[in-house]
C-alpha distance (Angstrom), angle and dihedral (degrees) to the residues before:
residue distance angle dihedral
M1 . . .
C2 3.80 . .
G3 3.77 122.7 .
I4 3.80 131.9 -118.8
V5 3.77 129.5 -165.6
G6 3.79 129.2 170.2
Y7 3.81 135.7 177.9
V8 3.80 138.4 -167.8
G9 3.79 123.3 173.6
K10 3.79 142.4 83.8
K11 3.81 98.6 -58.4
N12 3.78 129.1 82.7
A13 3.79 104.9 -85.0
V14 3.82 95.4 -153.2
P15 3.83 101.9 79.3
I16 3.81 90.0 39.8
L17 3.80 91.6 53.1
I18 3.80 94.0 45.5
D19 3.80 92.1 48.5
G20 3.79 90.4 48.3
L21 3.80 92.1 49.7
K22 3.80 91.1 51.9
R23 3.79 90.2 54.2
L24 3.81 90.3 48.6
E25 3.78 97.3 44.2
Y26 3.79 92.2 101.8
R27 3.83 85.3 70.6
G28 3.81 93.2 59.8
Y29 3.77 138.0 -20.9
D30 3.81 109.0 176.8
S31 3.81 92.8 107.5
A32 3.78 140.8 -16.1
G33 3.77 138.9 -154.9
L34 3.78 147.6 159.2
A35 3.79 139.2 -147.8
L36 3.82 120.9 -149.7
L37 3.77 131.6 -174.9
G38 3.79 107.0 -119.3
D39 3.80 127.8 -171.8
K40 3.79 92.7 -84.9
D41 3.81 108.2 0.5
I42 3.76 145.6 28.9
I43 3.79 107.9 -96.4
I44 3.81 113.8 -143.5
D45 3.79 123.9 -169.4
K46 3.79 121.2 169.3
V47 3.77 139.6 153.0
A48 3.79 142.7 -175.1
G49 3.78 111.1 -106.4
K50 3.76 134.6 38.9
V51 3.78 132.1 -27.2
D52 3.81 91.2 -98.3
T53 3.80 88.1 62.7
L54 3.81 90.7 53.5
E55 3.79 91.5 46.5
K56 3.81 92.0 52.8
K57 3.77 91.4 47.0
I58 3.80 94.7 55.3
E59 3.82 101.6 32.8
K60 3.83 94.4 95.3
K61 3.80 94.2 43.2
H62 3.80 92.5 72.6
Y63 3.79 95.3 -148.9
F64 3.78 117.9 -167.9
S65 3.78 124.2 -172.7
N66 3.78 136.8 143.6
T67 3.81 92.4 -146.9
G68 3.78 128.4 53.5
I69 3.78 148.9 136.6
A70 3.80 128.4 -154.2
H71 3.79 140.1 -173.1
T72 3.79 142.0 -163.4
R73 3.79 111.7 -159.0
W74 3.78 141.4 -140.6
A75 3.78 102.0 -169.7
T76 3.81 121.7 -120.1
H77 3.81 105.7 149.7
G78 3.78 113.8 31.0
A79 3.79 132.8 7.2
P80 3.82 119.0 -69.3
N81 3.79 98.8 -99.3
D82 3.81 138.2 126.9
I83 3.80 94.3 -89.8
N84 3.80 96.8 49.6
A85 3.80 93.8 44.3
H86 3.80 116.6 108.3
P87 3.03 142.7 -79.1
H88 3.82 103.1 68.4
L89 3.80 128.7 -164.7
D90 3.78 135.5 -146.4
C91 3.82 121.5 -120.1
R92 3.80 95.7 -84.6
G93 3.78 97.4 41.1
N94 3.80 90.9 -116.9
I95 3.82 99.0 117.4
A96 3.81 130.0 45.9
V97 3.78 124.4 -170.7
V98 3.80 138.4 -174.7
H99 3.78 119.0 -163.9
N100 3.80 141.2 -169.2
G101 3.78 116.7 -165.8
V102 3.80 137.7 34.4
I103 3.81 128.1 -70.4
E104 3.78 101.2 -145.5
N105 3.81 96.7 -169.6
Y106 3.80 95.7 43.2
R107 3.82 93.2 120.5
A108 3.80 92.6 58.3
L109 3.81 91.0 44.3
K110 3.80 91.1 48.4
I111 3.83 92.3 52.8
Y112 3.81 89.9 48.6
L113 3.81 92.4 49.6
E114 3.82 94.2 44.9
K115 3.81 88.4 55.4
K116 3.80 86.3 53.9
G117 3.81 89.5 55.6
H118 3.81 101.4 -98.7
Q119 3.81 117.1 147.0
F120 3.79 122.3 -145.4
Y121 3.79 127.0 -154.2
T122 3.82 106.0 176.8
E123 3.80 139.8 57.8
T124 3.81 92.9 -126.6
D125 3.77 130.4 112.0
T126 3.82 88.6 -141.2
E127 3.81 95.1 69.4
V128 3.80 87.5 66.1
L129 3.81 88.7 65.9
A130 3.81 93.6 56.2
H131 3.81 91.4 52.4
L132 3.80 92.8 42.2
F133 3.81 90.5 53.9
E134 3.79 88.6 49.2
E135 3.80 90.9 51.4
Y136 3.79 92.3 52.4
H137 3.81 96.1 41.5
K138 3.79 111.2 117.8
G139 3.78 98.0 160.0
N140 3.83 101.4 -60.6
L141 3.81 118.7 80.4
F142 3.81 94.2 -165.5
E143 3.82 91.6 55.9
A144 3.80 92.3 42.2
V145 3.81 92.2 54.4
R146 3.79 93.3 43.4
E147 3.81 95.2 49.9
A148 3.80 93.3 42.3
L149 3.81 92.0 52.5
L150 3.80 89.8 58.5
N151 3.82 85.5 72.8
V152 3.79 95.7 48.7
Q153 3.80 123.9 100.3
G154 3.79 119.9 -165.9
T155 3.77 134.6 36.6
F156 3.76 130.2 -44.0
G157 3.75 146.1 168.4
I158 3.80 106.3 -178.8
A159 3.78 141.5 175.4
V160 3.80 120.3 -164.4
I161 3.81 134.6 -171.8
E162 3.79 130.8 -173.8
K163 3.80 131.8 -145.9
N164 3.80 115.3 -105.3
R165 3.81 92.2 16.4
P166 3.82 105.6 95.6
G167 3.78 121.3 -179.4
R168 3.81 95.6 34.7
I169 3.81 136.6 100.7
V170 3.79 127.2 176.4
A171 3.82 115.8 -153.9
A172 3.80 135.3 176.2
R173 3.78 140.0 174.6
W174 3.74 141.9 -153.9
G175 3.79 115.4 163.3
S176 3.81 95.8 -18.6
P177 3.81 120.3 84.1
L178 3.81 125.4 -112.4
V179 3.78 133.2 171.8
I180 3.79 130.4 -164.7
A181 3.79 123.9 -153.9
K182 3.77 138.0 -177.8
G183 3.78 119.4 -142.3
E184 3.77 127.4 -145.1
T185 3.80 95.7 -99.5
G186 3.78 100.6 50.7
E187 3.78 93.6 -85.0
Y188 3.80 124.7 136.0
F189 3.79 133.7 -147.4
V190 3.79 133.9 -161.3
A191 3.80 120.3 -165.4
S192 3.77 142.6 157.9
D193 3.82 90.2 -135.3
V194 3.80 132.4 25.7
A195 3.82 88.9 -128.7
A196 3.82 88.0 78.1
I197 3.79 94.6 59.1
V198 3.81 107.1 24.6
R199 3.80 92.4 104.9
F200 3.81 89.3 62.2
T201 3.80 104.9 38.9
K202 3.81 143.6 -3.3
D203 3.83 96.3 -156.0
V204 3.79 112.6 91.7
I205 3.79 140.9 166.3
F206 3.80 115.7 -142.0
L207 3.79 111.0 -145.4
E208 3.78 112.4 -132.8
E209 3.79 124.8 -142.4
G210 3.79 111.9 -68.1
E211 3.80 96.9 14.4
I212 3.78 127.9 134.2
V213 3.79 125.1 -164.5
E214 3.77 138.5 -171.4
V215 3.79 120.2 -157.6
D216 3.78 114.8 -163.7
V217 3.80 126.9 174.5
E218 3.80 89.6 -142.0
N219 3.80 102.4 38.5
G220 3.80 103.4 28.2
I221 3.82 124.0 -140.9
K222 3.79 126.1 -15.6
L223 3.83 114.5 -171.8
S224 3.80 123.1 -174.6
D225 3.78 143.9 158.5
I226 3.80 112.9 -98.4
S227 3.80 93.9 -141.5
D228 3.81 100.0 56.0
N229 3.83 106.4 3.2
R230 3.81 89.0 -117.0
E231 3.79 109.6 163.9
K232 3.80 113.3 -113.2
K233 3.79 130.7 -148.2
I234 3.79 113.9 -105.1
E235 3.82 113.9 -129.1
V236 3.78 117.8 -169.8
H237 3.82 118.4 -153.2
K238 3.79 126.8 -163.0
I239 3.80 111.0 -132.9
D240 3.78 118.4 -144.4
M241 3.77 102.2 -146.5
D242 3.78 130.8 123.2
L243 3.79 121.4 -148.3
T244 3.80 90.7 -126.6
E245 3.82 88.7 63.4
I246 3.80 90.6 67.7
E247 3.80 97.0 44.2
K248 3.82 128.7 82.5
N249 3.80 95.2 -120.4
G250 3.79 94.3 -153.9
Y251 3.81 98.6 -40.3
P252 3.82 117.4 122.3
H253 3.80 91.2 -130.4
F254 3.79 137.7 19.5
M255 3.80 89.4 -125.9
L256 3.79 93.3 60.7
K257 3.80 90.9 45.6
E258 3.79 91.0 51.2
I259 3.81 92.7 47.7
H260 3.80 88.9 54.1
E261 3.80 91.9 48.3
Q262 3.80 93.1 63.7
G263 3.78 96.0 95.9
S264 3.81 87.0 58.9
T265 3.79 97.0 39.3
I266 3.81 92.4 51.9
L267 3.80 87.6 50.5
N268 3.82 89.0 51.4
A269 3.80 90.5 50.4
I270 3.81 93.1 54.9
R271 3.82 100.4 33.7
G272 3.81 109.6 123.3
R273 3.78 91.7 -1.8
L274 3.81 102.5 93.4
D275 3.80 122.8 89.8
I276 3.79 99.7 -162.8
E277 3.81 96.7 -178.4
N278 3.79 94.3 52.4
G279 3.79 98.3 32.9
D280 3.78 89.6 -123.3
A281 3.79 143.4 124.2
I282 3.80 122.1 -113.5
L283 3.81 108.5 -145.1
Q284 3.78 108.8 172.4
G285 3.78 90.5 178.3
L286 3.81 89.0 67.8
A287 3.82 97.2 37.9
D288 3.81 95.5 105.8
F289 3.81 89.5 58.0
K290 3.80 97.6 48.5
E291 3.81 93.8 121.5
F292 3.78 92.9 44.8
F293 3.80 91.1 55.4
R294 3.80 91.5 50.3
H295 3.80 88.5 64.8
V296 3.80 104.0 29.7
N297 3.80 110.0 128.0
R298 3.80 102.0 -177.9
I299 3.78 135.6 32.6
I300 3.79 128.7 -163.3
L301 3.80 119.8 -162.4
T302 3.80 115.7 -165.0
A303 3.78 129.6 -177.5
C304 3.81 145.6 125.9
G305 3.80 134.2 -112.6
T306 3.79 116.1 -22.8
S307 3.81 90.8 1.3
W308 3.81 88.3 58.2
H309 3.80 88.8 57.4
A310 3.80 89.0 52.3
A311 3.80 88.2 50.8
L312 3.82 90.7 53.7
I313 3.79 88.8 55.0
G314 3.80 88.2 47.9
E315 3.80 89.4 56.0
Y316 3.80 91.6 58.2
L317 3.81 92.2 43.7
I318 3.81 98.5 48.7
E319 3.78 94.5 43.2
S320 3.82 94.0 48.2
I321 3.83 98.0 40.4
A322 3.81 102.2 31.7
G323 3.81 102.2 23.5
I324 3.81 93.2 -132.9
P325 3.82 119.8 138.1
V326 3.80 111.0 -111.9
E327 3.79 132.6 -165.7
V328 3.79 124.4 -166.1
E329 3.78 117.8 -150.9
Y330 3.78 133.8 -173.9
A331 3.78 102.3 -119.7
S332 3.80 89.1 -141.5
E333 3.81 89.9 63.5
F334 3.80 101.1 32.7
R335 3.79 101.4 86.1
Y336 3.80 94.4 43.1
R337 3.78 97.5 61.8
N338 3.81 103.6 56.6
P339 3.83 95.7 -111.5
I340 3.80 117.2 -145.6
I341 3.80 111.8 -121.4
E342 3.80 120.5 -174.8
D343 3.82 132.2 -169.9
K344 3.79 93.7 -99.5
T345 3.79 95.7 44.0
A346 3.81 119.4 113.3
L347 3.78 119.3 -161.9
F348 3.80 120.8 -158.5
V349 3.80 119.8 -166.1
L350 3.81 117.7 -158.8
S351 3.80 123.3 -157.3
Q352 3.79 131.4 147.1
S353 3.80 93.7 -150.0
G354 3.78 97.2 34.4
E355 3.81 86.8 -135.7
T356 3.82 104.0 81.8
A357 3.82 105.2 141.8
D358 3.82 98.2 -143.2
T359 3.79 92.7 45.0
L360 3.80 90.8 50.0
A361 3.79 89.5 50.6
A362 3.81 90.3 51.7
L363 3.80 90.3 48.3
R364 3.82 92.1 52.7
E365 3.79 93.4 45.6
A366 3.81 90.7 51.7
K367 3.81 91.8 48.8
R368 3.80 90.2 48.4
K369 3.80 87.2 57.0
G370 3.80 91.3 50.8
A371 3.80 100.2 -103.4
H372 3.78 125.8 153.4
V373 3.80 101.1 -117.7
F374 3.81 124.6 -160.8
G375 3.78 130.4 -173.2
I376 3.78 133.4 -137.6
C377 3.79 106.1 -171.9
N378 3.76 143.8 135.6
V379 3.79 106.9 -136.3
V380 3.80 116.9 80.0
G381 3.79 110.8 -138.0
S382 3.81 94.0 18.5
T383 3.80 119.8 143.9
I384 3.81 94.0 -102.8
A385 3.80 90.4 49.6
R386 3.79 89.8 52.6
E387 3.80 98.9 42.8
T388 3.81 101.3 44.8
D389 3.80 121.3 87.7
A390 3.81 90.6 -121.8
G391 3.77 138.7 -35.3
V392 3.78 152.2 163.1
Y393 3.79 125.8 -90.2
I394 3.80 116.0 -140.8
H395 3.85 93.9 -149.0
A396 3.81 94.5 -147.9
G397 3.80 93.7 142.3
P398 3.81 123.8 -133.1
E399 3.79 113.8 -24.8
I400 3.81 111.5 -157.0
G401 3.81 102.4 169.4
V402 3.79 108.1 93.4
A403 3.81 92.0 -135.6
S404 3.80 104.9 72.1
T405 3.81 116.5 -125.2
K406 3.79 117.4 146.2
A407 3.80 92.6 30.4
F408 3.80 90.6 56.9
T409 3.79 95.5 51.8
S410 3.82 90.7 44.2
Q411 3.80 89.9 52.3
V412 3.80 89.5 52.2
M413 3.81 90.2 48.1
V414 3.79 91.3 52.8
L415 3.80 90.0 48.6
V416 3.82 88.6 54.0
L417 3.82 88.3 53.5
I418 3.79 92.0 47.9
A419 3.83 90.7 49.2
L420 3.82 89.6 50.1
Y421 3.81 91.6 46.7
L422 3.80 91.8 51.6
G423 3.80 93.6 40.8
R424 3.80 94.7 53.8
R425 3.80 88.5 56.1
R426 3.77 88.9 56.4
D427 3.80 130.9 27.4
Y428 3.80 103.2 -39.2
S429 3.79 102.3 118.8
L430 3.79 129.7 -128.8
T431 3.80 89.7 -115.0
Q432 3.80 92.1 52.3
G433 3.80 91.2 45.2
K434 3.80 94.0 51.2
K435 3.79 91.8 48.0
L436 3.81 92.5 51.8
V437 3.81 92.0 46.1
R438 3.82 90.3 53.6
E439 3.79 90.5 51.1
I440 3.80 90.9 48.4
Q441 3.80 90.5 52.1
A442 3.80 90.4 52.9
L443 3.81 94.6 48.2
P444 3.85 100.7 87.5
E445 3.82 91.5 56.5
K446 3.81 91.2 46.9
I447 3.79 89.2 53.5
K448 3.80 90.5 53.1
E449 3.82 88.8 50.3
L450 3.79 89.9 49.5
L451 3.80 93.0 52.4
Q452 3.80 90.2 57.5
Q453 3.82 87.7 73.0
E454 3.79 92.2 67.1
E455 3.83 92.6 119.2
D456 3.80 90.0 58.4
V457 3.80 89.7 54.5
K458 3.81 91.0 50.8
K459 3.81 90.1 55.9
I460 3.79 93.4 49.1
A461 3.82 90.5 50.9
R462 3.82 87.1 76.2
Y463 3.81 90.3 76.0
F464 3.80 89.6 63.7
Q465 3.79 103.7 36.8
K466 3.80 95.0 95.0
A467 3.78 98.8 22.3
D468 3.80 122.4 120.6
N469 3.80 95.3 -164.7
A470 3.79 138.6 25.4
L471 3.78 136.5 -175.4
F472 3.81 129.0 -147.4
L473 3.81 118.8 -163.7
G474 3.78 131.0 -170.2
R475 3.79 140.9 148.4
H476 3.78 133.3 -138.9
L477 3.85 109.5 -17.1
N478 3.79 89.1 2.6
Y479 3.80 94.8 61.0
P480 3.85 93.2 77.8
V481 3.82 87.7 44.5
A482 3.81 88.2 56.6
L483 3.81 88.7 51.8
E484 3.80 90.8 50.5
G485 3.80 93.4 46.4
A486 3.80 90.6 52.5
L487 3.79 91.9 46.7
K488 3.79 92.7 52.3
L489 3.80 92.1 50.3
K490 3.79 95.4 50.0
E491 3.82 93.9 41.1
I492 3.77 96.2 59.7
S493 3.83 107.8 16.9
Y494 3.84 97.8 37.7
I495 3.81 91.7 -131.9
H496 3.78 112.6 143.0
A497 3.80 103.8 -115.4
E498 3.78 133.5 171.5
G499 3.78 132.6 -164.1
Y500 3.80 118.4 -147.9
P501 3.78 141.1 172.8
A502 3.80 99.9 -101.2
A503 3.80 93.2 -123.3
E504 3.81 90.7 55.6
M505 3.80 91.3 61.8
K506 3.80 89.1 88.0
H507 3.80 90.5 55.4
G508 3.78 96.3 69.3
P509 3.81 118.5 -43.8
I510 3.80 93.2 74.3
A511 3.82 86.9 74.3
L512 3.82 89.0 67.9
I513 3.79 97.6 52.2
D514 3.79 117.7 112.6
E515 3.79 138.3 133.6
N516 3.83 91.0 -74.7
M517 3.80 97.1 55.6
P518 3.83 115.4 81.2
C519 3.77 115.2 -150.7
V520 3.81 124.2 -157.6
V521 3.81 113.4 -154.6
L522 3.81 123.2 -168.2
A523 3.81 105.8 -141.4
N524 3.80 111.3 165.3
D525 3.81 116.0 172.3
D526 3.79 92.1 -126.2
D527 3.79 93.5 53.3
V528 3.80 107.8 123.9
M529 3.80 87.7 -135.0
Y530 3.81 99.5 41.6
E531 3.80 95.2 132.5
K532 3.78 91.2 50.2
V533 3.81 89.7 50.3
I534 3.82 88.5 54.6
T535 3.79 88.1 53.8
N536 3.79 89.7 52.8
I537 3.81 89.9 52.1
Q538 3.80 90.5 53.1
E539 3.80 90.3 50.3
V540 3.80 90.7 55.3
K541 3.81 93.2 46.2
A542 3.81 91.0 49.6
R543 3.82 86.7 63.3
N544 3.83 94.6 48.7
G545 3.78 93.4 -103.7
K546 3.81 121.1 156.5
V547 3.81 109.6 -118.8
I548 3.80 125.5 -160.1
A549 3.79 111.2 -175.6
L550 3.79 130.0 -157.7
A551 3.78 102.5 -147.8
T552 3.78 138.2 170.7
K553 3.78 115.1 -91.7
G554 3.80 109.8 -94.1
N555 3.81 96.7 30.7
R556 3.82 101.7 126.3
K557 3.80 98.1 161.8
I558 3.79 93.0 71.2
V559 3.82 90.7 63.5
E560 3.81 88.5 73.6
L561 3.82 91.8 57.7
V562 3.81 104.3 45.3
D563 3.79 141.5 48.1
D564 3.80 95.0 -121.4
V565 3.80 141.1 -5.0
L566 3.78 136.1 -145.1
Y567 3.78 111.1 -161.7
V568 3.80 124.5 -145.2
P569 3.82 129.3 -170.5
L570 3.79 119.7 -98.0
T571 3.80 112.4 -103.2
A572 3.80 139.8 153.6
S573 3.78 114.2 -59.3
A574 3.82 90.3 -116.1
L575 3.81 90.1 59.3
T576 3.81 99.3 45.5
P577 3.83 92.5 93.4
I578 3.80 88.9 63.7
I579 3.80 94.5 44.6
N580 3.81 92.5 46.4
T581 3.80 96.9 45.2
I582 3.81 96.8 60.0
P583 3.84 98.0 64.1
L584 3.81 88.6 46.3
Q585 3.81 89.2 54.2
L586 3.80 90.0 50.7
L587 3.80 90.7 46.8
A588 3.81 92.0 53.6
Y589 3.80 89.9 46.4
Y590 3.81 96.2 52.2
V591 3.80 93.5 42.6
A592 3.81 89.3 53.3
V593 3.80 91.6 47.8
K594 3.82 91.2 50.0
R595 3.81 89.8 50.4
G596 3.81 91.9 50.1
C597 3.80 95.3 -116.4
D598 3.79 126.9 156.2
V599 3.79 97.7 -105.4
D600 3.80 100.9 -170.9
Q601 3.79 96.7 38.9
P602 3.81 109.0 33.3
R603 3.77 116.5 -172.4
N604 3.80 119.5 -83.8
L605 3.82 93.9 4.2
A606 3.79 132.6 108.9
K607 3.77 130.2 -171.1
S608 3.77 103.0 -124.7
V609 3.80 116.7 36.1
T610 3.79 103.7 -150.1
V611 3.82 96.9 162.0
E612 3.80 129.3 65.6
């Protein structure tokens, strides 16, 4: 949540900062601002609204500076207005700071600083940092920031500049990601996501928890530990990201582009990971724990949001294919309930970004209790990737749309592979393994076939355009898909939607059904409860509800029972969640477009939740 970008070098920082903010806007778009070192002062310009609003505001001011920091905000403390927008200054206007995260003890720090004579002008917790750095400043900004942060409780990714010290940025992190990069001409970049700087360099340094760094065009990079100022070794990582991956490439929205990429992203998730001859999965990321997985007797999957829905699907898959008991936990609750971890328990954490605050907290709590912890994430070099014992990347590529699409289906695909990997080391037979592998190989082409029915989805969107509520029903593996379909619709179209196990409809939601409430029912032919799903459809129709069914291609009988049908290709039961999710993503997209909603940047949401 929130985005930071900073630049020092020989070029004008302004266009670099604005471009970086645009590429980070999916992390927050309540307000935006920048701080530049002028000839005599720090120049601050900020505005409520999106980065485009900031760009228009400053375009005629013709700013030029070699040193600057910028921020796009997702509000936590204080309303999203001009005053609360970042950057923030100290009393004298000597220090400017941008901040991602939450300062939990900011009230106590604010009282302390007010007693020292500091004056505050905003409702934010971040302003406290600017004044705290001022209070500790004794001639060296790096030392002032480091010593001040020893008094801070909470999470932060910060970038700081100082008046009269061009060509230098101090940055630090605890719980909120930051990367540092050096350009080809002696320039340096600071960012909360590599997407902001990938057009300039592919060589980055990921800051670890509790690290502070100074980048200086004259003296290079100084990296230390906040707690004791111990110098740290600098490790440069090569990022594998192409600029075209974070551009729309002709699509009206990133979300639609990312939906259409799923044939390719599923292929990326399985490439090199299928053992056709042995009906098995090849997961090199778990290879060092091969013996552990032979004897594991309990698995915990923990995640938040869309990733939690993927974990629910993983529970069904692992239990049915591998016969291992699985529990799914909200990461936000996991560490607060004294979870029981045993020697043969494996914990998997799922996160697209690899930076989700609650999931990281769950990871650390599990490790503290001695668990073997494994990651399923998308971003190479992310905190979860670095802190887990091992894991599996989903290889979905950058996902810019706030509502997750391709990352979700890639997570489910990786969970299928993990279930197969575990199952083949137990009682899942060679014949079963080979059959599933063949179906997995055929999946990318089936997804491309599915996407050719986009016009049908557009027509069905009319049922939802003026609706206030919607219901999504599914059984077994399709129950989590119903949850995900409902989440997508409410995230981007602002229609209240709920996902339910179809049988639970009679235990409450049926009271809401009328002619104005569309109901999506997942009714694949291979569903083990298909006949019961048909009964649920009839119950909805008996109450004048509008029913849109997802049915297997070739099922003509269902047309007589429902108001409309979206057909999906026949595939293995384990893969139906992927096949069924994609039309629901398209449905949410086209409903949102028809309602005039901001598809890529829905209100109040941010892509990567890095605060609790």
